[in-house]
C-alpha positions in Angstrom: 29.8 33.5 39.2 32.9 35.0 37.7 33.7 31.7 36.0 30.2 31.5 34.5 30.4 35.0 33.2 33.9 34.7 31.5 35.5 36.8 34.2 37.9 34.2 35.7 41.2 34.2 33.8 43.5 31.3 34.6 47.0 31.7 33.1 50.1 29.5 33.5 52.7 31.8 35.1 55.5 29.6 33.7 54.9 31.5 30.4 56.1 34.7 31.9 59.8 34.1 31.8 59.5 33.2 28.1 58.4 36.7 27.4 61.3 38.6 29.0 61.5 41.1 26.1 57.9 42.1 26.4 56.9 45.0 28.7 54.9 43.8 31.7 51.8 45.9 30.9 51.8 44.6 27.3 52.0 41.0 28.7 49.1 41.6 31.0 47.0 43.1 28.2 47.9 40.1 26.0 46.8 37.7 28.8 43.4 39.2 29.1 42.9 39.4 25.3 44.1 35.8 24.8 41.7 34.7 27.5 38.8 36.3 25.6 39.9 34.6 22.4 39.9 31.2 24.0 36.6 31.8 25.7 34.7 33.2 22.6 36.4 31.3 19.8 34.2 31.2 16.8 31.7 33.8 18.2 31.0 37.4 17.4 30.1 39.9 20.1 28.4 43.2 19.4 30.2 46.1 20.9 29.4 49.8 20.3 27.4 48.8 17.2 30.2 46.7 15.7 30.5 42.9 15.8 33.9 41.8 17.0 34.7 38.2 15.8 36.8 36.2 18.2 39.1 33.4 16.8 41.9 31.6 18.7 45.4 32.9 18.2 48.7 31.8 19.6 49.8 33.8 22.6 52.8 35.3 20.7 50.5 36.5 18.0 48.2 38.2 20.6 51.4 39.9 22.0 52.2 41.2 18.5 48.6 42.6 18.1 49.0 44.4 21.5 52.4 45.7 20.5 50.8 47.0 17.2 53.2 45.1 15.0 50.6 43.3 13.0 48.3 44.8 10.5 44.6 44.2 10.9 43.4 41.3 8.9 39.9 40.9 7.5 37.1 43.5 7.8 36.7 46.5 10.1 35.0 44.1 12.5 38.1 42.0 13.1 39.6 41.4 16.5 42.8 43.2 15.5 40.9 46.3 14.5 39.0 46.3 17.8 42.2 46.0 19.8 43.7 48.9 17.9 40.8 51.1 18.5 39.4 50.1 21.9 42.3 48.6 23.7 45.0 51.2 23.5 46.1 51.0 27.1 46.1 48.2 29.8 43.2 50.0 31.6 41.2 49.9 28.3 41.8 46.2 28.1 40.4 45.6 31.5 37.4 47.8 30.7 36.8 46.0 27.5 37.0 42.6 29.3 34.0 43.7 31.4 32.1 45.1 28.3 32.7 41.9 26.2 31.6 39.6 29.0 28.6 41.7 29.8 27.5 41.5 26.1 28.4 37.9 25.6 27.3 36.4 28.9 25.0 39.0 30.4 27.6 39.5 33.2 26.4 41.9 35.8 28.5 45.0 36.8 29.1 43.5 40.3 30.6 40.3 38.9 34.3 40.5 39.6 37.0 40.0 37.1 39.4 37.5 38.7 42.9 36.5 37.6 44.6 33.3 38.8 48.2 32.9 37.8 49.2 29.3 38.3 52.7 29.5 39.8 53.4 25.8 40.4 55.9 25.3 37.6 57.2 28.8 37.8 58.2 28.4 41.4 60.1 25.3 40.6 62.0 27.0 37.7 62.0 30.6 39.0 64.4 33.0 37.4 65.3 36.0 39.5 65.6 39.5 38.1 66.8 42.7 39.6 67.3 43.3 43.3 64.4 44.9 45.2 64.6 47.6 47.8 63.5 45.0 50.4 66.8 43.1 50.2 65.4 40.2 48.2 65.0 39.8 44.5 62.2 41.1 42.3 61.2 38.5 39.8 59.6 38.9 36.4 56.5 37.4 38.0 56.3 40.2 40.6 56.8 42.8 37.8 53.9 41.3 35.8 51.6 41.0 38.9 52.1 44.6 39.7 50.4 45.5 36.5 47.0 44.0 37.5 44.5 46.3 39.2 
């Protein structure tokens, strides 16, 4: 059901080490927003009386939008303007994910938002970060996963 309603996000975790300079919460927000752009490419969704137009973007460009480095392009209804107004925190992004999929796919409130981070390639090429308090190492992957609800 989550897949049918746009609430199954699958992301290649091998991308995580390429974004070392990006805060983990920013990276998680960008993953969710990038998922919505892929899912709704070419469509507009009415949210709070405004139509938000979704068009594919490169992941690095989505990160820039989340970091507020880019200026909104197009009309007030643009994706960038919506992110700036409705997605100011990571929690807002998760809330908007539910609202967008409810509006676009009639997803019910009890339909879970699920995240699958494909770790296959990452585990083969894992880069370890700072030591953890458990005696092992805390990876960038662990840092990013800790940002999901």
